[in-house]
C-alpha positions in Angstrom: 0.0 -0.1 0.1 0.8 3.4 -0.5 0.2 6.5 1.9 0.6 9.8 0.4 -0.1 12.6 3.0 1.2 15.1 5.9 1.0 12.5 8.7 3.2 9.5 8.9 1.9 6.0 7.3 -0.3 3.9 8.8 -0.5 0.7 8.2 -3.5 -0.9 6.6 -4.1 -3.9 4.9 -7.2 -3.5 2.6 -6.6 -7.0 0.8 -5.1 -7.5 -2.4 -4.8 -5.0 -5.1 -4.0 -5.3 -8.3 -1.5 -3.2 -10.0 2.1 -2.5 -9.6 2.7 -0.2 -6.6 -0.8 -0.6 -5.1 -4.0 1.8 -5.3 -3.0 5.3 -4.1 -4.6 6.9 -1.3 -4.2 10.0 1.4 -3.2 9.6 5.0 -7.4 10.8 5.8 -8.4 8.1 3.5 -6.9 6.0 5.8 -7.8 7.2 9.4 -11.6 7.8 8.6 -11.5 4.2 7.0 -13.0 5.5 3.7 -11.0 3.6 1.1 -11.7 3.6 -2.3 -13.5 -0.2 -3.0 -10.8 -2.2 -5.0 -12.6 -5.1 -7.3 -10.7 -8.3 -8.3 -9.9 -7.4 -12.1 -11.3 -9.6 -14.7 -8.9 -11.4 -17.2 -10.7 -13.2 -19.9 -9.4 -16.2 -21.8 -10.7 -17.7 -24.7 -12.0 -21.7 -25.1 -9.0 -24.5 -26.1 -9.4 -24.6 -29.6 -11.2 -21.4 -30.8 -10.1 -19.9 -34.1 -11.0 -16.4 -35.1 -11.4 -16.6 -39.1 -12.1 -13.2 -39.5 -14.9 -11.4 -41.4 -17.5 -13.3 -43.4 -16.8 -12.4 -47.1 -19.3 -12.1 -49.7 -22.3 -12.5 -47.0 -25.8 -12.0 -47.4 -25.9 -10.1 -44.4 -27.0 -6.1 -44.9 -24.7 -6.3 -41.6 -20.7 -7.7 -41.7 -20.8 -11.3 -39.8 -17.7 -12.9 -38.2 -17.0 -15.9 -38.1 -15.2 -17.9 -34.9 -15.0 -21.8 -34.9 -15.0 -23.6 -31.2 -12.4 -26.4 -30.7 -15.4 -28.4 -30.9 -16.0 -27.8 -34.2 -19.5 -25.3 -33.8 -19.6 -22.8 -36.0 -20.2 -19.0 -33.9 -21.9 -15.9 -36.5 -20.3 -12.9 -33.7 -21.2 -8.8 -34.7 -18.3 -6.9 -35.2 -17.9 -5.9 -31.3 -18.1 -8.8 -30.4 -15.2 -10.1 -32.7 -13.3 -7.1 -31.2 -13.7 -8.2 -28.0 -12.9 -11.9 -28.7 -9.6 -11.2 -30.7 -8.2 -8.7 -28.2 -8.4 -11.3 -25.8 -4.9 -13.1 -25.1 -5.3 -14.1 -21.3 -3.4 -11.3 -19.8 -5.6 -8.7 -20.3 -7.9 -7.5 -17.9 -11.3 -5.7 -19.0 -9.8 -2.2 -18.5 -7.2 -2.9 -21.3 -9.3 -4.5 -23.5 -11.6 -1.8 -23.5 -8.7 0.7 -24.6 -7.8 -1.6 -27.1 -11.6 -2.3 -28.6 -12.3 1.8 -28.0 -9.3 2.6 -30.8 -10.3 -0.2 -33.0 -13.7 0.2 -32.9 -13.9 3.8 -33.4 -16.2 4.5 -30.3 -15.6 4.4 -26.3 -16.0 1.1 -24.9 -15.6 1.1 -20.8 -14.3 -1.8 -18.7 -18.0 -2.6 -17.7 -19.1 -2.6 -20.8 -16.5 -4.8 -21.8 -17.4 -7.7 -18.6 -20.7 -7.3 -19.7 -20.1 -8.5 -23.3 -17.8 -11.0 -22.3 -20.2 -12.6 -19.5 -23.4 -12.0 -21.0 -22.5 -12.6 -25.0 -19.1 -14.7 -25.3 -19.9 -16.7 -22.6 -22.5 -18.5 -23.3 -21.3 -18.9 -26.9 -18.3 -20.9 -25.5 -16.0 -18.3 -27.0 -14.9 -17.4 -23.8 -13.9 -19.5 -20.1 -16.2 -18.8 -17.3 -14.6 -16.6 -14.2 -13.2 -18.4 -12.1 -12.7 -22.0 -13.8 -9.2 -23.4 -14.4 -9.9 -25.5 -17.4 -10.0 -23.8 -21.0 -12.5 -26.8 -22.0 -16.1 -25.1 -22.4 -19.7 -26.8 -22.2 -21.2 -24.4 -24.7 -24.4 -25.9 -26.5 -24.4 -27.2 -29.9 -27.1 -26.3 -32.2 -28.6 -29.5 -32.6 -28.7 -29.8 -36.5 -31.2 -32.6 -38.0 -29.5 -33.4 -40.5 -26.3 -33.1 -39.7 -23.0 -34.9 -39.9 -22.2 -37.0 -35.8 -19.8 -38.7 -34.4 -16.6 -37.0 -36.0 -13.5 -39.0 -36.2 -10.2 -38.0 -37.7 -8.6 -39.5 -40.2 -5.8 -37.0 -41.7 -5.0 -34.6 -38.9 -4.4 -30.8 -40.5 -0.9 -31.1 -41.5 -1.2 -34.4 -43.5 -4.4 -32.5 -44.9 -2.3 -29.6 -45.6 0.5 -31.8 -47.5 -2.7 -33.5 -49.6 -4.1 -29.8 -50.1 -0.8 -28.8 -51.5 0.5 -32.0 -53.8 -3.0 -31.6 -55.5 -3.4 -27.6 -56.0 -2.6 -27.7 -59.7 -5.4 -29.7 -60.4 -7.6 -26.6 -59.9 -5.7 -24.0 -62.2 -8.3 -23.0 -65.1 -6.4 -24.6 -67.9 -6.5 -27.9 -66.5 -10.2 -27.6 -65.1 -11.1 -27.1 -68.9 -9.3 -30.0 -70.2 -10.6 -32.0 -67.3 -14.4 -31.0 -68.1 -13.8 -31.5 -72.0 -12.3 -34.9 -71.5 -14.9 -35.8 -69.3 -17.7 -35.1 -71.4 -16.0 -37.0 -74.5 -15.7 -39.9 -72.1 -20.0 -39.5 -71.2 -20.5 -39.8 -75.2 -18.6 -42.8 -75.6 -19.5 -44.7 -72.4 -23.2 -43.5 -73.0 -24.3 -43.1 -76.6 -21.4 -46.2 -78.1 -20.3 -48.3 -75.7 -23.4 -48.6 -73.5 -22.7 -48.3 -69.7 -25.0 -51.1 -68.0 -23.2 -53.4 -69.9 -20.0 -53.2 -67.5 -22.3 -53.3 -64.3 -24.4 -56.3 -65.0 -21.1 -58.4 -65.7 -19.8 -57.2 -62.8 -23.3 -58.2 -60.7 -22.5 -61.1 -61.9 -19.1 -62.0 -60.4 -18.7 -61.5 -56.6 -15.3 -61.1 -56.4 -15.6 -57.9 -58.9 -18.2 -56.4 -56.8 -15.8 -56.1 -53.9 -13.9 -54.7 -56.3 -16.3 -51.9 -57.2 -17.5 -51.7 -53.8 -13.6 -50.9 -52.6 -13.0 -48.6 -55.9 -16.3 -46.4 -55.0 -14.9 -46.3 -51.1 -11.7 -44.7 -52.8 -14.1 -42.1 -54.9 -15.2 -41.0 -51.5 -11.6 -40.2 -49.9 -10.6 -38.7 -53.1 -13.9 -36.7 -53.4 -12.0 -35.1 -49.8 -8.8 -34.3 -51.3 -11.4 -32.3 -53.6 -12.4 -29.7 -50.8 -8.9 -29.7 -49.3 -7.2 -28.9 -52.5 -9.5 -26.2 -53.8 -9.8 -24.8 -50.1 -5.8 -24.6 -50.2 -6.3 -22.8 -53.9 -8.7 -20.3 -53.1 -5.9 -19.0 -50.6 -7.4 -20.4 -47.2 -6.0 -23.6 -44.5 -7.9 -27.0 -44.6 -8.4 -28.6 -41.8 -8.7 -32.1 -40.9 -10.5 -34.6 -43.0 -12.8 -37.3 -41.4 -15.4 -39.2 -41.2 -19.0 -39.6 -38.9 -22.5 -40.6 -39.1 -25.0 -38.8 -41.5 -28.2 -40.0 -40.3 -26.6 -44.0 -39.9 -24.8 -44.2 -43.1 -21.1 -43.5 -42.7 -20.0 -40.5 -44.4 -16.4 -38.2 -44.5 -15.9 -34.7 -44.2 -13.7 -32.1 -44.6 -12.8 -29.1 -42.4 -12.5 -26.2 -44.5 -14.5 -23.5 -42.6 -11.3 -21.6 -43.0 -13.0 -20.4 -46.2 -15.2 -18.1 -45.1 -12.7 -15.7 -45.1 -11.7 -15.7 -49.1 -14.6 -14.7 -50.4 -17.4 -16.4 -52.3 -15.9 -17.3 -55.0 -13.0 -19.4 -53.5 -15.9 -21.1 -51.2 -18.1 -22.0 -54.4 -14.8 -23.8 -55.9 -14.1 -25.3 -52.4 -17.8 -26.6 -52.5 -17.5 -28.1 -56.4 -14.0 -29.4 -55.3 -15.3 -32.8 -54.4 -17.4 -33.5 -57.5 -14.7 -31.8 -59.9 -12.3 -34.3 -58.3 -15.4 -37.3 -58.7 -15.1 -36.5 -62.3 -11.1 -36.8 -62.0 -11.8 -40.0 -60.4 -13.7 -41.4 -63.2 -11.1 -40.3 -66.2 -8.7 -42.2 -64.1 -11.1 -45.3 -64.1 -11.7 -45.1 -67.5 -7.7 -44.8 -68.6 -7.2 -48.1 -66.8 -9.8 -49.8 -68.5 -8.4 -48.7 -71.7 -5.3 -50.0 -70.1 -6.6 -53.2 -69.1 -9.8 -54.3 -70.8 -11.5 -54.8 -67.3 -15.2 -53.8 -67.5 -15.6 -53.3 -63.9 -13.6 -49.9 -64.0 -16.2 -49.3 -66.4 -18.9 -50.3 -63.9 -17.0 -47.3 -60.9 -17.5 -44.7 -63.5 -21.4 -45.6 -64.4 -21.5 -45.4 -60.2 -19.5 -42.1 -59.9 -22.5 -40.2 -61.4 -24.4 -41.0 -59.3 -22.4 -39.8 -56.8 -22.2 -36.6 -58.7 -26.1 -36.1 -58.4 -26.1 -37.3 -54.5 -23.6 -35.1 -53.8 -25.6 -31.8 -55.5 -28.7 -32.7 -54.3 -29.9 -29.5 -51.9 -32.1 -31.1 -49.6 -29.5 -32.3 -47.2 -26.3 -31.1 -45.8 -24.0 -32.4 -49.2 -22.1 -30.1 -51.7 -25.5 -28.8 -52.9 -26.5 -27.3 -49.8 -23.4 -25.3 -49.3 -23.5 -24.4 -52.5 -26.5 -22.8 -52.4 -25.6 -21.3 -48.8 -22.4 -20.0 -50.7 -24.4 -18.5 -53.3 -27.1 -17.0 -51.2 -24.5 -15.5 -48.7 -26.5 -17.5 -45.5 -24.0 -20.2 -44.1 -27.1 -22.2 -42.4 -30.2 -22.1 -44.5 -31.7 -24.7 -42.3 -31.8 -21.9 -39.8 -33.9 -19.3 -41.8 -37.2 -21.7 -42.3 -38.2 -20.9 -39.3 -38.0 -17.1 -39.7 -39.6 -17.4 -43.1 -42.4 -19.7 -42.6 -43.1 -17.4 -39.6 -42.6 -14.4 -41.7 -46.1 -15.5 -43.8 -48.0 -15.3 -40.2 -49.8 -11.7 -39.2 -49.2 -10.7 -35.7 -46.8 -10.2 -33.4 -44.7 -13.1 -34.0 -44.9 -12.4 -37.8 -43.6 -9.6 -37.3 -40.4 -10.1 -35.4 -39.5 -13.3 -37.8 -40.4 -10.7 -40.8 -37.2 -8.3 -38.6 -35.1 -10.8 -38.3 -35.4 -12.0 -42.0 -34.9 -8.2 -42.8 -31.4 -8.5 -42.1 -30.3 -10.5 -45.2 -29.8 -8.7 -48.4 -32.8 -8.7 -51.0 -31.0 -11.6 -53.0 -29.9 -13.7 -50.2 -33.9 -13.3 -49.0 -34.8 -14.5 -52.4 -32.9 -17.4 -52.3 -33.3 -19.0 -49.4 -37.4 -17.9 -49.5 -37.1 -20.1 -52.6 -35.2 -22.8 -51.2 -37.4 -22.8 -48.4 -40.9 -22.6 -50.1 -39.9 -25.4 -52.4 -38.0 -28.0 -49.2 -40.7 -27.5 -46.9 -43.7 -29.1 -49.5 -41.1 -31.4 -50.7 -40.6 -32.7 -46.8 -44.2 -32.7 -45.7 -45.3 -34.8 -48.8 -42.3 -36.9 -48.3 -43.6 -37.4 -44.9 -47.0 -38.3 -45.7 -46.3 -40.5 -48.6 -44.4 -42.6 -46.1 -47.0 -42.8 -43.7 -49.6 -43.8 -45.9 -47.6 -46.5 -47.6 -46.1 -47.5 -44.0 -47.7 -51.2 -43.9 -46.6 -52.0 -46.7 -43.2 -50.4 -46.2 -43.3 -52.8 -43.2 -44.2 -56.0 -44.7 -41.9 -55.6 -47.6 -38.6 -55.1 -45.9 -39.7 -57.4 -43.1 -39.8 -59.9 -45.8 -36.5 -58.8 -47.5 -34.7 -59.0 -44.4 -35.8 -62.6 -43.3 -34.8 -63.9 -46.9 -31.5 -61.9 -46.7 -30.6 -62.8 -43.7 -31.0 -66.6 -44.2 -29.6 -66.4 -47.5 -26.5 -64.9 -46.4 -25.9 -67.2 -43.5 -26.8 -70.6 -45.9 -23.7 -69.1 -48.4 -21.5 -69.4 -45.2 -22.7 -72.4 -43.5 -21.8 -73.6 -47.7 -18.2 -72.2 -47.5 -19.0 -69.7 -49.7 -16.9 -67.1 -48.2 -17.2 -64.6 -51.3 -21.2 -65.0 -51.9 -21.7 -64.8 -47.7 -19.8 -61.3 -47.9 -21.2 -60.2 -51.0 -24.4 -60.9 -49.0 -23.5 -59.3 -46.2 -22.9 -55.8 -48.5 -26.9 -56.7 -49.0 -27.7 -56.8 -45.3 -26.1 -53.5 -45.0 -28.2 -51.8 -48.0 -30.8 -53.2 -46.5 -29.8 -52.3 -42.7 -28.7 -48.6 -42.8 -31.8 -47.0 -45.1 -34.2 -49.1 -42.8 -32.2 -47.7 -39.6 -31.8 -44.4 -41.4 -35.5 -44.1 -41.9 -36.3 -44.9 -38.2 -33.7 -42.1 -36.8 -35.0 -39.2 -38.8 -38.7 -40.3 -37.9 -37.5 -40.6 -34.2 -36.0 -37.0 -34.3 -38.6 -35.1 -36.6 -41.1 -36.5 -34.0 -39.7 -35.4 -30.7 -38.6 -32.7 -32.9 -42.3 -31.7 -33.3 -43.8 -33.3 -30.1 -41.2 -30.3 -28.1 -42.5 -27.5 -30.7 -46.0 -28.3 -29.7 -45.5 -28.2 -26.1 -43.9 -24.5 -25.9 -46.1 -23.6 -28.2 -49.2 -25.3 -26.1 -48.2 -23.8 -23.2 -50.1 -22.0 -20.6 -52.6 -22.3 -23.4 -54.5 -25.8 -22.1 -57.0 -25.0 -24.4 -55.4 -25.2 -27.9 -53.2 -28.1 -26.5 -56.5 -30.2 -25.9 -57.6 -29.2 -29.7 -53.8 -30.0 -31.0 -54.4 -33.1 -29.3 -58.0 -34.0 -30.9 -56.8 -33.1 -34.2 -53.4 -35.8 -33.4 -55.8 -38.4 -32.3 -58.0 -37.9 -35.1 -55.2 -38.3 -37.5 -53.8 -41.4 -36.1 -57.1 -43.3 -36.1 -57.8 -42.1 -39.4 -54.3 -43.8 -40.3 -55.0 -46.7 -38.4 -58.4 -47.4 -40.2 -56.5 -46.9 -43.6 -53.9 -49.2 -42.5 -56.2 -52.4 -41.2 -59.2 -51.8 -43.5 -57.0 -52.4 -47.1 -57.0 -48.7 -47.9 -53.6 -48.2 -48.3 -51.7 -50.0 -51.0 -50.9 -53.8 -50.5 -47.4 -55.0 -50.1 -45.0 -55.4 -53.0 -45.4 -58.7 -54.6 -42.6 -60.8 -54.0 -40.2 -60.7 -57.3 -36.8 -62.2 -58.6 -34.0 -60.4 -57.3 -32.6 -57.8 -60.0 -28.5 -58.7 -58.7 -28.7 -62.3 -57.6 -25.2 -61.8 -56.2 -26.2 -59.6 -53.7 -28.7 -61.8 -52.1 -27.3 -65.4 -52.0 -30.1 -68.1 -51.7 -32.9 -65.8 -53.0 -35.2 -67.5 -55.4 -34.7 -66.2 -59.4 -37.6 -68.2 -60.4 -40.7 -65.9 -61.4 -43.8 -67.0 -59.0 -46.2 -69.6 -60.9 -49.1 -67.9 -62.2 -52.6 -67.9 -60.6 -54.6 -71.1 -61.4 -58.4 -70.4 -62.0 -60.6 -73.3 -60.7 -63.6 -74.6 -63.4 -66.7 -75.1 -62.8 -66.1 -78.8 -62.3 -63.6 -78.5 -59.4 -60.7 -78.8 -61.8 -57.8 -76.5 -61.3 -56.4 -75.0 -65.0 -54.6 -72.3 -66.3 -56.2 -69.5 -68.4 -55.4 -69.4 -72.4 -53.7 -66.4 -72.1 -51.3 -68.6 -70.2 -51.2 -71.7 -71.8 -49.2 -72.2 -75.1 -50.7 -74.7 -77.8 -50.3 -78.2 -76.7 -47.0 -78.8 -78.5 -48.0 -82.7 -79.2 -50.8 -82.1 -81.2 -50.6 -83.4 -85.0 -53.2 -80.7 -85.6 -51.9 -77.5 -84.4 -49.0 -77.2 -86.6 -46.9 -75.7 -83.4 -43.4 -76.3 -82.8 -42.9 -77.4 -79.3 -40.1 -75.2 -77.5 -37.3 -76.9 -75.5 -37.3 -76.6 -71.8 -34.1 -74.8 -72.8 -36.5 -71.8 -74.2 -38.9 -71.5 -71.4 -39.2 -68.5 -68.8 -37.5 -69.9 -65.5 -40.3 -71.7 -63.2 -42.1 -72.8 -66.1 -43.1 -76.9 -66.1 -41.7 -78.8 -68.9 -45.8 -79.7 -70.1 -48.4 -77.2 -69.6 -51.3 -78.1 -67.1 -54.1 -79.8 -68.5 -51.5 -81.6 -71.1 -52.6 -85.2 -71.6 -49.9 -87.8 -70.8 -49.6 -88.8 -74.2 -48.6 -85.4 -75.4 -45.9 -84.9 -72.3 -43.0 -83.5 -73.8 -39.5 -83.9 -72.2 -37.5 -81.5 -70.9 -33.9 -81.2 -73.1 -30.7 -81.2 -71.1 -29.0 -78.4 -69.5 -26.0 -79.5 -72.0 -28.2 -79.0 -74.7 -28.0 -76.4 -77.5 -29.1 -73.8 -77.5 -32.5 -73.1 -78.9 -33.3 -70.3 -81.4 -37.4 -70.6 -81.2 -40.2 -71.4 -83.3 -40.2 -68.3 -84.6 -37.1 -68.8 -86.2 -38.5 -72.5 -88.1 -35.9 -74.5 -86.7 -35.4 -76.1 -83.2 -33.1 -77.3 -81.3 -30.9 -79.9 -82.7 -31.1 -81.6 -78.4 -31.6 -85.4 -78.3 -34.7 -84.6 -76.1 -36.5 -82.4 -79.1 -39.5 -83.2 -80.4 -41.0 -83.0 -84.1 -43.0 -81.2 -85.8 -46.5 -82.8 -86.7 -46.9 -86.7 -85.7 -44.1 -88.4 -83.8 -42.7 -90.6 -86.4 -40.4 -92.4 -83.5 -41.0 -93.4 -79.7 -42.0 -90.8 -77.9 -39.8 -90.1 -74.8 -41.7 -90.0 -71.3 -41.4 -87.2 -68.5 -38.6 -86.9 -66.3 -39.0 -89.2 -63.5 -41.7 -91.5 -65.4 -39.4 -94.7 -65.8 -38.4 -96.1 -69.0 -40.9 -95.2 -72.0 -42.4 -97.5 -74.0 -43.0 -97.3 -77.3 -45.8 -95.3 -79.0 -48.2 -96.1 -81.7 -49.6 -93.3 -84.2 -52.9 -92.6 -83.3 -55.3 -93.5 -85.8 -58.2 -91.3 -86.6 -60.8 -92.3 -84.2 -58.3 -91.7 -81.4 -57.5 -87.8 -82.6 -56.2 -85.7 -80.0 -58.7 -83.1 -79.5 -56.8 -79.9 -81.2 -55.8 -76.5 -79.3 -58.7 -73.8 -79.6 -56.2 -71.7 -82.2 -54.7 -72.7 -84.9 -51.7 -70.2 -84.4 -47.9 -71.4 -83.2 -46.7 -70.7 -80.2 -45.4 -67.2 -78.8 -41.3 -66.8 -79.2 -39.9 -67.2 -75.7 -38.8 -63.9 -74.4 -36.0 -62.3 -75.2 -34.5 -62.2 -71.5 -35.5 -65.9 -71.0 -32.2 -68.5 -70.8 -32.3 -70.2 -74.3 -33.1 -67.3 -76.6 -30.8 -66.5 -79.0 
């Protein structure tokens, strides 16, 4: 303590006094006990891992916005004053020192009390600064509960490795290189879809389990290369990319690249970064096409074909993928989903509508137009999809249950029989079933919970409105339940053979048997449309197709055919039949001849040795078929069709 005055110094300890040399007081203040009250100085500290990225370039807001990123990955928007305060916090300056620094940069006088208020009431709740008295720099600040955001982040390439990768591929974003790549991609697509046939390599791959696994590995590689495109584009634009990792989107594994630093480089650089992923997908497809020309292996072209679907998926603006961020950067609004509520409430008259319109008024006119168009397009689409899913819920559940039972049993049987490769491909099929179904369940639970919480908040303190809302919801559920149980909703899909049998081992590939109609006499027979002319009828003039020319699942003889006119099945090793329309039958040993049989007639499989057959006499003529036309040729897609 320093005592000033004419009297002798008095020993008085007012407690800890900040600043060198203590706080100067007079002798009278000491003698009378009227010492000034000295407050403990506040030295703010930034939270662990906080990064200040500067002004949001190309912003769609009327007032400038500044971006900060917390250590947990949450991005925070700050006003200019709050950003100046945060950028002046270094863990050593107290509020008075920060006030002097901020006043010089802000252009207006700011006091130490103002700084204390901003730190305690604004920055601490956002997780930018550490609460007073806390020793650790880690903060437990609230996060935005984003419905369609990535969860469970895990780092694969840290920031240093990502920087090396970005520097390695940055040259691919030069304008000359980009133009050459796009022209080559156009030429590749014209050749693949216009001349070669893009679906043929896919069908060849689906016939080989090992090739499916290879294409799956190439697809994963294209996803990783996609993230390299974002990181290298960020580096090329002058920003610093962060880490590359993976997470869970709904419940589907997905990858991400931390490119938050692009908010300070301008709109053009951000859009280049957004498009860098799909651009690298194009580069990857060109590489796969080059490998096909070098090796002649069709699975490389199958990877090219699937890469087109990956690009289309990424460009959809409905969820938080590349298309969503492209649209957000065009509008200058980093979170489009956050603007759904104010734009919809702005359409409602009254106090809430005015407050919402005031919030939307903070956007520039061009940004307001883009965001409003997106909201008014996406909200009806989401509501329509939810209603359609609820209406078709019984058939969805029934079809999913049937597919799951067949898929799991067939995959287990493949492993039990020692078919390891087929079993592994079956596991891929199981994942393709489970992951979308789990995503639907997760999304339904999340949306239902949000709607329930929103209803509770909006009806708090208004019991009549709550009762009316509950009545409307119960009436809707009752109507849906009646529609589900009474058969008004569509029935489950009929069972069909799998398109890719390799992905569903053990699942039957035969067409379901045609439904049989009962005649008045009680005999069961098929209709004339399903039953071909009797191939052994001497008067029909029809050439009987061999078993190789029939569709899968058909019998060797039609129902109702007499035993004397049975047709034996051709062996599996016989030559391929051309069919009746070609005027020629197969040369297999069991092929029937046209007209009356001149030799012994073979018996049906499983009936024992055949007895010699004698030509029928006129009195033993076989009843003619209803029509005299030849049997229709076998379908082009059936086995044995040439």
